[in-house]
PyMOL Python script that loads the backbone (N, CA, C, O; Angstrom):
from pymol import cmd

cmd.read_pdbstr("""\
ATOM      1  N   MET A   1     -12.164 -13.865 -24.102  1.00  0.00           N
ATOM      2  CA  MET A   1     -12.020 -13.522 -22.705  1.00  0.00           C
ATOM      3  C   MET A   1     -10.633 -12.904 -22.521  1.00  0.00           C
ATOM      4  O   MET A   1      -9.635 -13.439 -23.005  1.00  0.00           O
ATOM      5  N   ARG A   2     -10.585 -11.800 -21.832  1.00  0.00           N
ATOM      6  CA  ARG A   2      -9.324 -11.102 -21.597  1.00  0.00           C
ATOM      7  C   ARG A   2      -8.573 -11.715 -20.424  1.00  0.00           C
ATOM      8  O   ARG A   2      -9.151 -12.446 -19.619  1.00  0.00           O
ATOM      9  N   ASP A   3      -7.276 -11.414 -20.332  1.00  0.00           N
ATOM     10  CA  ASP A   3      -6.454 -11.924 -19.234  1.00  0.00           C
ATOM     11  C   ASP A   3      -7.040 -11.551 -17.879  1.00  0.00           C
ATOM     12  O   ASP A   3      -7.019 -12.355 -16.947  1.00  0.00           O
ATOM     13  N   GLU A   4      -7.562 -10.332 -17.769  1.00  0.00           N
ATOM     14  CA  GLU A   4      -8.137  -9.883 -16.501  1.00  0.00           C
ATOM     15  C   GLU A   4      -9.350 -10.735 -16.123  1.00  0.00           C
ATOM     16  O   GLU A   4      -9.561 -11.045 -14.950  1.00  0.00           O
ATOM     17  N   ASP A   5     -10.147 -11.109 -17.133  1.00  0.00           N
ATOM     18  CA  ASP A   5     -11.326 -11.938 -16.878  1.00  0.00           C
ATOM     19  C   ASP A   5     -10.924 -13.327 -16.407  1.00  0.00           C
ATOM     20  O   ASP A   5     -11.536 -13.877 -15.492  1.00  0.00           O
ATOM     21  N   VAL A   6      -9.900 -13.894 -17.029  1.00  0.00           N
ATOM     22  CA  VAL A   6      -9.429 -15.220 -16.625  1.00  0.00           C
ATOM     23  C   VAL A   6      -8.884 -15.165 -15.205  1.00  0.00           C
ATOM     24  O   VAL A   6      -9.146 -16.066 -14.408  1.00  0.00           O
ATOM     25  N   LEU A   7      -8.138 -14.131 -14.880  1.00  0.00           N
ATOM     26  CA  LEU A   7      -7.595 -13.978 -13.535  1.00  0.00           C
ATOM     27  C   LEU A   7      -8.720 -13.826 -12.516  1.00  0.00           C
ATOM     28  O   LEU A   7      -8.670 -14.438 -11.449  1.00  0.00           O
ATOM     29  N   ARG A   8      -9.721 -13.029 -12.826  1.00  0.00           N
ATOM     30  CA  ARG A   8     -10.857 -12.842 -11.920  1.00  0.00           C
ATOM     31  C   ARG A   8     -11.593 -14.164 -11.709  1.00  0.00           C
ATOM     32  O   ARG A   8     -11.995 -14.485 -10.591  1.00  0.00           O
ATOM     33  N   MET A   9     -11.767 -14.927 -12.789  1.00  0.00           N
ATOM     34  CA  MET A   9     -12.428 -16.218 -12.691  1.00  0.00           C
ATOM     35  C   MET A   9     -11.600 -17.183 -11.840  1.00  0.00           C
ATOM     36  O   MET A   9     -12.153 -17.901 -11.008  1.00  0.00           O
ATOM     37  N   ALA A  10     -10.286 -17.207 -12.042  1.00  0.00           N
ATOM     38  CA  ALA A  10      -9.409 -18.087 -11.267  1.00  0.00           C
ATOM     39  C   ALA A  10      -9.446 -17.715  -9.788  1.00  0.00           C
ATOM     40  O   ALA A  10      -9.485 -18.597  -8.930  1.00  0.00           O
ATOM     41  N   ASP A  11      -9.433 -16.425  -9.482  1.00  0.00           N
ATOM     42  CA  ASP A  11      -9.517 -15.982  -8.088  1.00  0.00           C
ATOM     43  C   ASP A  11     -10.827 -16.420  -7.441  1.00  0.00           C
ATOM     44  O   ASP A  11     -10.833 -16.881  -6.299  1.00  0.00           O
ATOM     45  N   ALA A  12     -11.929 -16.277  -8.162  1.00  0.00           N
ATOM     46  CA  ALA A  12     -13.233 -16.691  -7.623  1.00  0.00           C
ATOM     47  C   ALA A  12     -13.271 -18.194  -7.394  1.00  0.00           C
ATOM     48  O   ALA A  12     -13.817 -18.661  -6.394  1.00  0.00           O
ATOM     49  N   LEU A  13     -12.699 -18.944  -8.308  1.00  0.00           N
ATOM     50  CA  LEU A  13     -12.669 -20.397  -8.162  1.00  0.00           C
ATOM     51  C   LEU A  13     -11.825 -20.791  -6.956  1.00  0.00           C
ATOM     52  O   LEU A  13     -12.224 -21.666  -6.188  1.00  0.00           O
ATOM     53  N   TRP A  14     -10.686 -20.171  -6.779  1.00  0.00           N
ATOM     54  CA  TRP A  14      -9.832 -20.484  -5.642  1.00  0.00           C
ATOM     55  C   TRP A  14     -10.528 -20.126  -4.329  1.00  0.00           C
ATOM     56  O   TRP A  14     -10.405 -20.867  -3.353  1.00  0.00           O
ATOM     57  N   ASP A  15     -11.255 -19.006  -4.283  1.00  0.00           N
ATOM     58  CA  ASP A  15     -12.027 -18.663  -3.089  1.00  0.00           C
ATOM     59  C   ASP A  15     -13.043 -19.750  -2.770  1.00  0.00           C
ATOM     60  O   ASP A  15     -13.230 -20.108  -1.607  1.00  0.00           O
ATOM     61  N   TYR A  16     -13.693 -20.270  -3.793  1.00  0.00           N
ATOM     62  CA  TYR A  16     -14.659 -21.356  -3.608  1.00  0.00           C
ATOM     63  C   TYR A  16     -13.964 -22.592  -3.022  1.00  0.00           C
ATOM     64  O   TYR A  16     -14.474 -23.218  -2.093  1.00  0.00           O
ATOM     65  N   ILE A  17     -12.807 -22.932  -3.571  1.00  0.00           N
ATOM     66  CA  ILE A  17     -12.060 -24.098  -3.091  1.00  0.00           C
ATOM     67  C   ILE A  17     -11.665 -23.918  -1.631  1.00  0.00           C
ATOM     68  O   ILE A  17     -11.778 -24.852  -0.837  1.00  0.00           O
ATOM     69  N   LEU A  18     -11.203 -22.719  -1.273  1.00  0.00           N
ATOM     70  CA  LEU A  18     -10.806 -22.466   0.109  1.00  0.00           C
ATOM     71  C   LEU A  18     -11.993 -22.590   1.060  1.00  0.00           C
ATOM     72  O   LEU A  18     -11.863 -23.171   2.138  1.00  0.00           O
ATOM     73  N   LYS A  19     -13.144 -22.052   0.675  1.00  0.00           N
ATOM     74  CA  LYS A  19     -14.328 -22.111   1.531  1.00  0.00           C
ATOM     75  C   LYS A  19     -14.823 -23.528   1.738  1.00  0.00           C
ATOM     76  O   LYS A  19     -15.393 -23.841   2.783  1.00  0.00           O
ATOM     77  N   LYS A  20     -14.614 -24.379   0.765  1.00  0.00           N
ATOM     78  CA  LYS A  20     -15.054 -25.772   0.868  1.00  0.00           C
ATOM     79  C   LYS A  20     -13.984 -26.652   1.519  1.00  0.00           C
ATOM     80  O   LYS A  20     -14.154 -27.866   1.623  1.00  0.00           O
ATOM     81  N   HIS A  21     -12.879 -26.033   1.957  1.00  0.00           N
ATOM     82  CA  HIS A  21     -11.777 -26.754   2.596  1.00  0.00           C
ATOM     83  C   HIS A  21     -11.191 -27.829   1.684  1.00  0.00           C
ATOM     84  O   HIS A  21     -10.780 -28.895   2.144  1.00  0.00           O
ATOM     85  N   LEU A  22     -11.159 -27.538   0.400  1.00  0.00           N
ATOM     86  CA  LEU A  22     -10.614 -28.483  -0.558  1.00  0.00           C
ATOM     87  C   LEU A  22      -9.155 -28.193  -0.890  1.00  0.00           C
ATOM     88  O   LEU A  22      -8.514 -28.967  -1.601  1.00  0.00           O
ATOM     89  N   LYS A  23      -8.630 -27.087  -0.382  1.00  0.00           N
ATOM     90  CA  LYS A  23      -7.270 -26.693  -0.716  1.00  0.00           C
ATOM     91  C   LYS A  23      -6.275 -27.812  -0.421  1.00  0.00           C
ATOM     92  O   LYS A  23      -5.385 -28.090  -1.225  1.00  0.00           O
ATOM     93  N   GLU A  24      -6.434 -28.451   0.737  1.00  0.00           N
ATOM     94  CA  GLU A  24      -5.495 -29.494   1.131  1.00  0.00           C
ATOM     95  C   GLU A  24      -5.482 -30.646   0.132  1.00  0.00           C
ATOM     96  O   GLU A  24      -4.454 -31.292  -0.073  1.00  0.00           O
ATOM     97  N   TYR A  25      -6.625 -30.895  -0.482  1.00  0.00           N
ATOM     98  CA  TYR A  25      -6.730 -32.012  -1.410  1.00  0.00           C
ATOM     99  C   TYR A  25      -6.357 -31.638  -2.838  1.00  0.00           C
ATOM    100  O   TYR A  25      -5.888 -32.483  -3.600  1.00  0.00           O
ATOM    101  N   LEU A  26      -6.559 -30.392  -3.199  1.00  0.00           N
ATOM    102  CA  LEU A  26      -6.412 -29.997  -4.596  1.00  0.00           C
ATOM    103  C   LEU A  26      -5.197 -29.141  -4.917  1.00  0.00           C
ATOM    104  O   LEU A  26      -4.835 -29.025  -6.088  1.00  0.00           O
ATOM    105  N   SER A  27      -4.563 -28.544  -3.936  1.00  0.00           N
ATOM    106  CA  SER A  27      -3.534 -27.546  -4.233  1.00  0.00           C
ATOM    107  C   SER A  27      -2.399 -28.084  -5.095  1.00  0.00           C
ATOM    108  O   SER A  27      -1.821 -27.334  -5.882  1.00  0.00           O
ATOM    109  N   ASP A  28      -2.073 -29.347  -4.966  1.00  0.00           N
ATOM    110  CA  ASP A  28      -1.005 -29.913  -5.781  1.00  0.00           C
ATOM    111  C   ASP A  28      -1.505 -30.507  -7.089  1.00  0.00           C
ATOM    112  O   ASP A  28      -0.706 -30.935  -7.922  1.00  0.00           O
ATOM    113  N   SER A  29      -2.817 -30.535  -7.275  1.00  0.00           N
ATOM    114  CA  SER A  29      -3.321 -31.235  -8.449  1.00  0.00           C
ATOM    115  C   SER A  29      -4.242 -30.403  -9.332  1.00  0.00           C
ATOM    116  O   SER A  29      -4.883 -30.949 -10.229  1.00  0.00           O
ATOM    117  N   VAL A  30      -4.323 -29.106  -9.102  1.00  0.00           N
ATOM    118  CA  VAL A  30      -5.111 -28.239  -9.974  1.00  0.00           C
ATOM    119  C   VAL A  30      -4.152 -27.579 -10.958  1.00  0.00           C
ATOM    120  O   VAL A  30      -3.154 -26.980 -10.557  1.00  0.00           O
ATOM    121  N   CYS A  31      -4.460 -27.690 -12.233  1.00  0.00           N
ATOM    122  CA  CYS A  31      -3.621 -27.038 -13.233  1.00  0.00           C
ATOM    123  C   CYS A  31      -4.499 -26.560 -14.383  1.00  0.00           C
ATOM    124  O   CYS A  31      -5.692 -26.858 -14.430  1.00  0.00           O
ATOM    125  N   PHE A  32      -3.914 -25.833 -15.288  1.00  0.00           N
ATOM    126  CA  PHE A  32      -4.645 -25.366 -16.461  1.00  0.00           C
ATOM    127  C   PHE A  32      -3.705 -25.373 -17.649  1.00  0.00           C
ATOM    128  O   PHE A  32      -2.483 -25.355 -17.500  1.00  0.00           O
ATOM    129  N   TYR A  33      -4.297 -25.398 -18.824  1.00  0.00           N
ATOM    130  CA  TYR A  33      -3.509 -25.289 -20.037  1.00  0.00           C
ATOM    131  C   TYR A  33      -4.323 -24.604 -21.118  1.00  0.00           C
ATOM    132  O   TYR A  33      -5.545 -24.484 -21.027  1.00  0.00           O
ATOM    133  N   ARG A  34      -3.615 -24.163 -22.139  1.00  0.00           N
ATOM    134  CA  ARG A  34      -4.215 -23.487 -23.281  1.00  0.00           C
ATOM    135  C   ARG A  34      -4.446 -24.523 -24.381  1.00  0.00           C
ATOM    136  O   ARG A  34      -3.609 -25.400 -24.596  1.00  0.00           O
ATOM    137  N   ALA A  35      -5.563 -24.423 -25.065  1.00  0.00           N
ATOM    138  CA  ALA A  35      -5.891 -25.362 -26.134  1.00  0.00           C
ATOM    139  C   ALA A  35      -6.622 -24.617 -27.248  1.00  0.00           C
ATOM    140  O   ALA A  35      -6.986 -23.450 -27.102  1.00  0.00           O
ATOM    141  N   THR A  36      -6.826 -25.312 -28.355  1.00  0.00           N
ATOM    142  CA  THR A  36      -7.549 -24.770 -29.495  1.00  0.00           C
ATOM    143  C   THR A  36      -8.860 -25.524 -29.663  1.00  0.00           C
ATOM    144  O   THR A  36      -8.886 -26.754 -29.604  1.00  0.00           O
ATOM    145  N   VAL A  37      -9.938 -24.794 -29.871  1.00  0.00           N
ATOM    146  CA  VAL A  37     -11.241 -25.410 -30.099  1.00  0.00           C
ATOM    147  C   VAL A  37     -11.231 -26.030 -31.495  1.00  0.00           C
ATOM    148  O   VAL A  37     -10.912 -25.365 -32.481  1.00  0.00           O
ATOM    149  N   THR A  38     -11.585 -27.321 -31.563  1.00  0.00           N
ATOM    150  CA  THR A  38     -11.606 -28.027 -32.839  1.00  0.00           C
ATOM    151  C   THR A  38     -13.013 -28.436 -33.259  1.00  0.00           C
ATOM    152  O   THR A  38     -13.272 -28.655 -34.442  1.00  0.00           O
ATOM    153  N   THR A  39     -13.917 -28.540 -32.296  1.00  0.00           N
ATOM    154  CA  THR A  39     -15.322 -28.852 -32.566  1.00  0.00           C
ATOM    155  C   THR A  39     -16.165 -28.001 -31.636  1.00  0.00           C
ATOM    156  O   THR A  39     -15.953 -28.012 -30.423  1.00  0.00           O
ATOM    157  N   GLY A  40     -17.121 -27.260 -32.188  1.00  0.00           N
ATOM    158  CA  GLY A  40     -17.961 -26.370 -31.388  1.00  0.00           C
ATOM    159  C   GLY A  40     -18.793 -27.101 -30.351  1.00  0.00           C
ATOM    160  O   GLY A  40     -18.952 -28.321 -30.406  1.00  0.00           O
ATOM    161  N   ALA A  41     -19.318 -26.341 -29.412  1.00  0.00           N
ATOM    162  CA  ALA A  41     -20.111 -26.887 -28.316  1.00  0.00           C
ATOM    163  C   ALA A  41     -21.384 -27.556 -28.827  1.00  0.00           C
ATOM    164  O   ALA A  41     -22.127 -26.985 -29.626  1.00  0.00           O
ATOM    165  N   ALA A  42     -21.620 -28.777 -28.349  1.00  0.00           N
ATOM    166  CA  ALA A  42     -22.833 -29.516 -28.686  1.00  0.00           C
ATOM    167  C   ALA A  42     -23.031 -30.614 -27.649  1.00  0.00           C
ATOM    168  O   ALA A  42     -22.086 -31.310 -27.278  1.00  0.00           O
ATOM    169  N   ASN A  43     -24.243 -30.757 -27.197  1.00  0.00           N
ATOM    170  CA  ASN A  43     -24.577 -31.810 -26.229  1.00  0.00           C
ATOM    171  C   ASN A  43     -23.718 -31.774 -24.972  1.00  0.00           C
ATOM    172  O   ASN A  43     -23.402 -32.818 -24.402  1.00  0.00           O
ATOM    173  N   GLY A  44     -23.342 -30.576 -24.540  1.00  0.00           N
ATOM    174  CA  GLY A  44     -22.614 -30.413 -23.287  1.00  0.00           C
ATOM    175  C   GLY A  44     -21.108 -30.611 -23.363  1.00  0.00           C
ATOM    176  O   GLY A  44     -20.434 -30.544 -22.335  1.00  0.00           O
ATOM    177  N   VAL A  45     -20.558 -30.855 -24.555  1.00  0.00           N
ATOM    178  CA  VAL A  45     -19.108 -31.008 -24.706  1.00  0.00           C
ATOM    179  C   VAL A  45     -18.614 -30.234 -25.926  1.00  0.00           C
ATOM    180  O   VAL A  45     -19.400 -29.857 -26.796  1.00  0.00           O
ATOM    181  N   MET A  46     -17.313 -30.005 -25.976  1.00  0.00           N
ATOM    182  CA  MET A  46     -16.693 -29.410 -27.152  1.00  0.00           C
ATOM    183  C   MET A  46     -15.345 -30.085 -27.367  1.00  0.00           C
ATOM    184  O   MET A  46     -14.734 -30.590 -26.425  1.00  0.00           O
ATOM    185  N   GLY A  47     -14.886 -30.089 -28.619  1.00  0.00           N
ATOM    186  CA  GLY A  47     -13.600 -30.695 -28.951  1.00  0.00           C
ATOM    187  C   GLY A  47     -12.486 -29.681 -28.851  1.00  0.00           C
ATOM    188  O   GLY A  47     -12.613 -28.542 -29.301  1.00  0.00           O
ATOM    189  N   ILE A  48     -11.375 -30.120 -28.244  1.00  0.00           N
ATOM    190  CA  ILE A  48     -10.197 -29.262 -28.130  1.00  0.00           C
ATOM    191  C   ILE A  48      -8.954 -30.086 -28.438  1.00  0.00           C
ATOM    192  O   ILE A  48      -8.969 -31.315 -28.363  1.00  0.00           O
ATOM    193  N   THR A  49      -7.879 -29.385 -28.785  1.00  0.00           N
ATOM    194  CA  THR A  49      -6.577 -30.039 -28.938  1.00  0.00           C
ATOM    195  C   THR A  49      -5.493 -29.153 -28.358  1.00  0.00           C
ATOM    196  O   THR A  49      -5.605 -27.927 -28.327  1.00  0.00           O
ATOM    197  N   ARG A  50      -4.442 -29.813 -27.899  1.00  0.00           N
ATOM    198  CA  ARG A  50      -3.199 -29.143 -27.542  1.00  0.00           C
ATOM    199  C   ARG A  50      -2.203 -29.522 -28.637  1.00  0.00           C
ATOM    200  O   ARG A  50      -2.408 -30.518 -29.330  1.00  0.00           O
ATOM    201  N   PRO A  51      -1.142 -28.757 -28.803  1.00  0.00           N
ATOM    202  CA  PRO A  51      -0.165 -29.118 -29.830  1.00  0.00           C
ATOM    203  C   PRO A  51       0.311 -30.566 -29.656  1.00  0.00           C
ATOM    204  O   PRO A  51       0.642 -30.996 -28.551  1.00  0.00           O
ATOM    205  N   TYR A  52       0.335 -31.284 -30.738  1.00  0.00           N
ATOM    206  CA  TYR A  52       0.816 -32.662 -30.803  1.00  0.00           C
ATOM    207  C   TYR A  52      -0.082 -33.674 -30.095  1.00  0.00           C
ATOM    208  O   TYR A  52       0.329 -34.819 -29.906  1.00  0.00           O
ATOM    209  N   ASP A  53      -1.281 -33.290 -29.701  1.00  0.00           N
ATOM    210  CA  ASP A  53      -2.235 -34.210 -29.072  1.00  0.00           C
ATOM    211  C   ASP A  53      -3.413 -34.448 -29.998  1.00  0.00           C
ATOM    212  O   ASP A  53      -3.673 -33.662 -30.909  1.00  0.00           O
ATOM    213  N   SER A  54      -4.116 -35.531 -29.757  1.00  0.00           N
ATOM    214  CA  SER A  54      -5.351 -35.826 -30.490  1.00  0.00           C
ATOM    215  C   SER A  54      -6.491 -35.003 -29.908  1.00  0.00           C
ATOM    216  O   SER A  54      -6.403 -34.511 -28.783  1.00  0.00           O
ATOM    217  N   GLU A  55      -7.552 -34.860 -30.673  1.00  0.00           N
ATOM    218  CA  GLU A  55      -8.734 -34.143 -30.208  1.00  0.00           C
ATOM    219  C   GLU A  55      -9.372 -34.900 -29.050  1.00  0.00           C
ATOM    220  O   GLU A  55      -9.509 -36.123 -29.091  1.00  0.00           O
ATOM    221  N   ILE A  56      -9.757 -34.159 -28.022  1.00  0.00           N
ATOM    222  CA  ILE A  56     -10.532 -34.732 -26.922  1.00  0.00           C
ATOM    223  C   ILE A  56     -11.787 -33.897 -26.750  1.00  0.00           C
ATOM    224  O   ILE A  56     -11.825 -32.732 -27.145  1.00  0.00           O
ATOM    225  N   PHE A  57     -12.811 -34.492 -26.161  1.00  0.00           N
ATOM    226  CA  PHE A  57     -14.071 -33.795 -25.930  1.00  0.00           C
ATOM    227  C   PHE A  57     -14.258 -33.608 -24.433  1.00  0.00           C
ATOM    228  O   PHE A  57     -14.185 -34.563 -23.660  1.00  0.00           O
ATOM    229  N   LEU A  58     -14.501 -32.360 -24.034  1.00  0.00           N
ATOM    230  CA  LEU A  58     -14.631 -32.013 -22.620  1.00  0.00           C
ATOM    231  C   LEU A  58     -15.895 -31.195 -22.391  1.00  0.00           C
ATOM    232  O   LEU A  58     -16.381 -30.520 -23.298  1.00  0.00           O
ATOM    233  N   PRO A  59     -16.428 -31.260 -21.162  1.00  0.00           N
ATOM    234  CA  PRO A  59     -17.527 -30.358 -20.819  1.00  0.00           C
ATOM    235  C   PRO A  59     -16.999 -28.930 -20.766  1.00  0.00           C
ATOM    236  O   PRO A  59     -15.790 -28.709 -20.694  1.00  0.00           O
ATOM    237  N   TYR A  60     -17.896 -27.980 -20.800  1.00  0.00           N
ATOM    238  CA  TYR A  60     -17.485 -26.579 -20.789  1.00  0.00           C
ATOM    239  C   TYR A  60     -18.326 -25.805 -19.790  1.00  0.00           C
ATOM    240  O   TYR A  60     -19.408 -26.239 -19.394  1.00  0.00           O
ATOM    241  N   SER A  61     -17.806 -24.651 -19.388  1.00  0.00           N
ATOM    242  CA  SER A  61     -18.507 -23.817 -18.410  1.00  0.00           C
ATOM    243  C   SER A  61     -19.105 -22.589 -19.083  1.00  0.00           C
ATOM    244  O   SER A  61     -19.039 -22.422 -20.301  1.00  0.00           O
ATOM    245  N   PHE A  62     -19.686 -21.747 -18.256  1.00  0.00           N
ATOM    246  CA  PHE A  62     -20.336 -20.527 -18.713  1.00  0.00           C
ATOM    247  C   PHE A  62     -19.484 -19.761 -19.715  1.00  0.00           C
ATOM    248  O   PHE A  62     -18.284 -19.578 -19.512  1.00  0.00           O
ATOM    249  N   GLY A  63     -20.099 -19.326 -20.772  1.00  0.00           N
ATOM    250  CA  GLY A  63     -19.413 -18.504 -21.754  1.00  0.00           C
ATOM    251  C   GLY A  63     -18.604 -19.276 -22.787  1.00  0.00           C
ATOM    252  O   GLY A  63     -18.413 -18.789 -23.901  1.00  0.00           O
ATOM    253  N   ALA A  64     -18.130 -20.457 -22.447  1.00  0.00           N
ATOM    254  CA  ALA A  64     -17.299 -21.217 -23.385  1.00  0.00           C
ATOM    255  C   ALA A  64     -18.114 -21.731 -24.568  1.00  0.00           C
ATOM    256  O   ALA A  64     -17.553 -22.036 -25.619  1.00  0.00           O
ATOM    257  N   ASP A  65     -19.420 -21.827 -24.407  1.00  0.00           N
ATOM    258  CA  ASP A  65     -20.260 -22.303 -25.513  1.00  0.00           C
ATOM    259  C   ASP A  65     -20.246 -21.327 -26.691  1.00  0.00           C
ATOM    260  O   ASP A  65     -20.677 -21.680 -27.789  1.00  0.00           O
ATOM    261  N   LYS A  66     -19.758 -20.114 -26.474  1.00  0.00           N
ATOM    262  CA  LYS A  66     -19.683 -19.114 -27.540  1.00  0.00           C
ATOM    263  C   LYS A  66     -18.399 -19.241 -28.358  1.00  0.00           C
ATOM    264  O   LYS A  66     -18.260 -18.591 -29.395  1.00  0.00           O
ATOM    265  N   LEU A  67     -17.462 -20.071 -27.902  1.00  0.00           N
ATOM    266  CA  LEU A  67     -16.210 -20.262 -28.640  1.00  0.00           C
ATOM    267  C   LEU A  67     -16.484 -20.974 -29.958  1.00  0.00           C
ATOM    268  O   LEU A  67     -17.387 -21.805 -30.052  1.00  0.00           O
ATOM    269  N   THR A  68     -15.700 -20.640 -30.965  1.00  0.00           N
ATOM    270  CA  THR A  68     -15.852 -21.274 -32.276  1.00  0.00           C
ATOM    271  C   THR A  68     -14.554 -21.992 -32.648  1.00  0.00           C
ATOM    272  O   THR A  68     -13.511 -21.784 -32.026  1.00  0.00           O
ATOM    273  N   VAL A  69     -14.639 -22.829 -33.658  1.00  0.00           N
ATOM    274  CA  VAL A  69     -13.480 -23.587 -34.116  1.00  0.00           C
ATOM    275  C   VAL A  69     -12.332 -22.625 -34.429  1.00  0.00           C
ATOM    276  O   VAL A  69     -12.513 -21.637 -35.141  1.00  0.00           O
ATOM    277  N   GLY A  70     -11.162 -22.925 -33.894  1.00  0.00           N
ATOM    278  CA  GLY A  70      -9.978 -22.083 -34.079  1.00  0.00           C
ATOM    279  C   GLY A  70      -9.692 -21.158 -32.918  1.00  0.00           C
ATOM    280  O   GLY A  70      -8.573 -20.661 -32.790  1.00  0.00           O
ATOM    281  N   ASP A  71     -10.688 -20.912 -32.056  1.00  0.00           N
ATOM    282  CA  ASP A  71     -10.471 -20.056 -30.889  1.00  0.00           C
ATOM    283  C   ASP A  71      -9.552 -20.747 -29.878  1.00  0.00           C
ATOM    284  O   ASP A  71      -9.518 -21.974 -29.784  1.00  0.00           O
ATOM    285  N   GLN A  72      -8.813 -19.935 -29.129  1.00  0.00           N
ATOM    286  CA  GLN A  72      -7.998 -20.435 -28.030  1.00  0.00           C
ATOM    287  C   GLN A  72      -8.833 -20.426 -26.764  1.00  0.00           C
ATOM    288  O   GLN A  72      -9.660 -19.536 -26.568  1.00  0.00           O
ATOM    289  N   CYS A  73      -8.620 -21.420 -25.899  1.00  0.00           N
ATOM    290  CA  CYS A  73      -9.384 -21.505 -24.659  1.00  0.00           C
ATOM    291  C   CYS A  73      -8.481 -21.938 -23.512  1.00  0.00           C
ATOM    292  O   CYS A  73      -7.342 -22.353 -23.722  1.00  0.00           O
ATOM    293  N   VAL A  74      -9.007 -21.836 -22.307  1.00  0.00           N
ATOM    294  CA  VAL A  74      -8.330 -22.293 -21.102  1.00  0.00           C
ATOM    295  C   VAL A  74      -9.043 -23.547 -20.621  1.00  0.00           C
ATOM    296  O   VAL A  74     -10.268 -23.564 -20.504  1.00  0.00           O
ATOM    297  N   VAL A  75      -8.272 -24.603 -20.340  1.00  0.00           N
ATOM    298  CA  VAL A  75      -8.822 -25.850 -19.808  1.00  0.00           C
ATOM    299  C   VAL A  75      -8.316 -25.983 -18.381  1.00  0.00           C
ATOM    300  O   VAL A  75      -7.109 -25.952 -18.141  1.00  0.00           O
ATOM    301  N   LEU A  76      -9.237 -26.132 -17.432  1.00  0.00           N
ATOM    302  CA  LEU A  76      -8.896 -26.283 -16.024  1.00  0.00           C
ATOM    303  C   LEU A  76      -9.028 -27.750 -15.655  1.00  0.00           C
ATOM    304  O   LEU A  76     -10.056 -28.373 -15.921  1.00  0.00           O
ATOM    305  N   VAL A  77      -7.981 -28.306 -15.037  1.00  0.00           N
ATOM    306  CA  VAL A  77      -7.925 -29.729 -14.695  1.00  0.00           C
ATOM    307  C   VAL A  77      -7.871 -29.877 -13.174  1.00  0.00           C
ATOM    308  O   VAL A  77      -7.035 -29.264 -12.511  1.00  0.00           O
ATOM    309  N   PHE A  78      -8.754 -30.683 -12.643  1.00  0.00           N
ATOM    310  CA  PHE A  78      -8.774 -30.989 -11.213  1.00  0.00           C
ATOM    311  C   PHE A  78      -8.248 -32.404 -11.016  1.00  0.00           C
ATOM    312  O   PHE A  78      -9.001 -33.366 -11.170  1.00  0.00           O
ATOM    313  N   GLY A  79      -6.991 -32.545 -10.685  1.00  0.00           N
ATOM    314  CA  GLY A  79      -6.417 -33.869 -10.436  1.00  0.00           C
ATOM    315  C   GLY A  79      -6.194 -34.637 -11.715  1.00  0.00           C
ATOM    316  O   GLY A  79      -5.303 -34.302 -12.496  1.00  0.00           O
ATOM    317  N   ASP A  80      -6.983 -35.651 -11.936  1.00  0.00           N
ATOM    318  CA  ASP A  80      -6.860 -36.522 -13.094  1.00  0.00           C
ATOM    319  C   ASP A  80      -7.197 -35.761 -14.373  1.00  0.00           C
ATOM    320  O   ASP A  80      -8.154 -34.987 -14.386  1.00  0.00           O
ATOM    321  N   PRO A  81      -6.432 -35.965 -15.450  1.00  0.00           N
ATOM    322  CA  PRO A  81      -6.698 -35.260 -16.711  1.00  0.00           C
ATOM    323  C   PRO A  81      -8.106 -35.477 -17.265  1.00  0.00           C
ATOM    324  O   PRO A  81      -8.601 -34.652 -18.033  1.00  0.00           O
ATOM    325  N   SER A  82      -8.749 -36.571 -16.883  1.00  0.00           N
ATOM    326  CA  SER A  82     -10.114 -36.802 -17.374  1.00  0.00           C
ATOM    327  C   SER A  82     -11.131 -35.911 -16.662  1.00  0.00           C
ATOM    328  O   SER A  82     -12.288 -35.841 -17.077  1.00  0.00           O
ATOM    329  N   ASN A  83     -10.714 -35.237 -15.605  1.00  0.00           N
ATOM    330  CA  ASN A  83     -11.589 -34.345 -14.843  1.00  0.00           C
ATOM    331  C   ASN A  83     -11.256 -32.899 -15.196  1.00  0.00           C
ATOM    332  O   ASN A  83     -10.784 -32.135 -14.355  1.00  0.00           O
ATOM    333  N   ALA A  84     -11.507 -32.540 -16.445  1.00  0.00           N
ATOM    334  CA  ALA A  84     -11.169 -31.218 -16.950  1.00  0.00           C
ATOM    335  C   ALA A  84     -12.398 -30.524 -17.512  1.00  0.00           C
ATOM    336  O   ALA A  84     -13.358 -31.177 -17.921  1.00  0.00           O
ATOM    337  N   THR A  85     -12.364 -29.198 -17.531  1.00  0.00           N
ATOM    338  CA  THR A  85     -13.469 -28.399 -18.044  1.00  0.00           C
ATOM    339  C   THR A  85     -12.914 -27.253 -18.879  1.00  0.00           C
ATOM    340  O   THR A  85     -11.922 -26.631 -18.500  1.00  0.00           O
ATOM    341  N   VAL A  86     -13.543 -26.975 -19.998  1.00  0.00           N
ATOM    342  CA  VAL A  86     -13.143 -25.848 -20.846  1.00  0.00           C
ATOM    343  C   VAL A  86     -13.784 -24.584 -20.279  1.00  0.00           C
ATOM    344  O   VAL A  86     -14.995 -24.518 -20.067  1.00  0.00           O
ATOM    345  N   PHE A  87     -12.934 -23.581 -20.040  1.00  0.00           N
ATOM    346  CA  PHE A  87     -13.425 -22.282 -19.614  1.00  0.00           C
ATOM    347  C   PHE A  87     -13.318 -21.338 -20.790  1.00  0.00           C
ATOM    348  O   PHE A  87     -13.035 -21.775 -21.905  1.00  0.00           O
ATOM    349  N   GLY A  88     -13.534 -20.075 -20.572  1.00  0.00           N
ATOM    350  CA  GLY A  88     -13.595 -19.101 -21.650  1.00  0.00           C
ATOM    351  C   GLY A  88     -12.358 -19.022 -22.511  1.00  0.00           C
ATOM    352  O   GLY A  88     -11.333 -19.645 -22.232  1.00  0.00           O
ATOM    353  N   GLY A  89     -12.479 -18.241 -23.564  1.00  0.00           N
ATOM    354  CA  GLY A  89     -11.399 -18.075 -24.520  1.00  0.00           C
ATOM    355  C   GLY A  89     -10.314 -17.135 -24.047  1.00  0.00           C
ATOM    356  O   GLY A  89     -10.449 -16.441 -23.039  1.00  0.00           O
ATOM    357  N   ILE A  90      -9.253 -17.135 -24.792  1.00  0.00           N
ATOM    358  CA  ILE A  90      -8.095 -16.288 -24.456  1.00  0.00           C
ATOM    359  C   ILE A  90      -8.071 -15.122 -25.420  1.00  0.00           C
ATOM    360  O   ILE A  90      -7.186 -14.270 -25.338  1.00  0.00           O
TER     361      ILE A  90
END
""", "prot")
cmd.dss("prot")
cmd.show_as("cartoon", "prot")
cmd.util.cbc("prot")
cmd.orient("prot")
């Protein structure tokens, strides 16, 4: 996924949040980070790691199921770190 695609996806997501009036609740707690795919998509989750962290398994969104081991991805977190989703690759 190219930078332009990630930006377009982020803009669409923010529009959705604004329409649902969730901005007040989420604006301080939405973040994203870059990670490496360590286990391919299976049963609705995939394994990822950040530098110096252990592997974690997260659900993924459209297109992320095509990522393979070693690919870089974007992880979007809503509030608590356990509420994260893998989005497309970088």
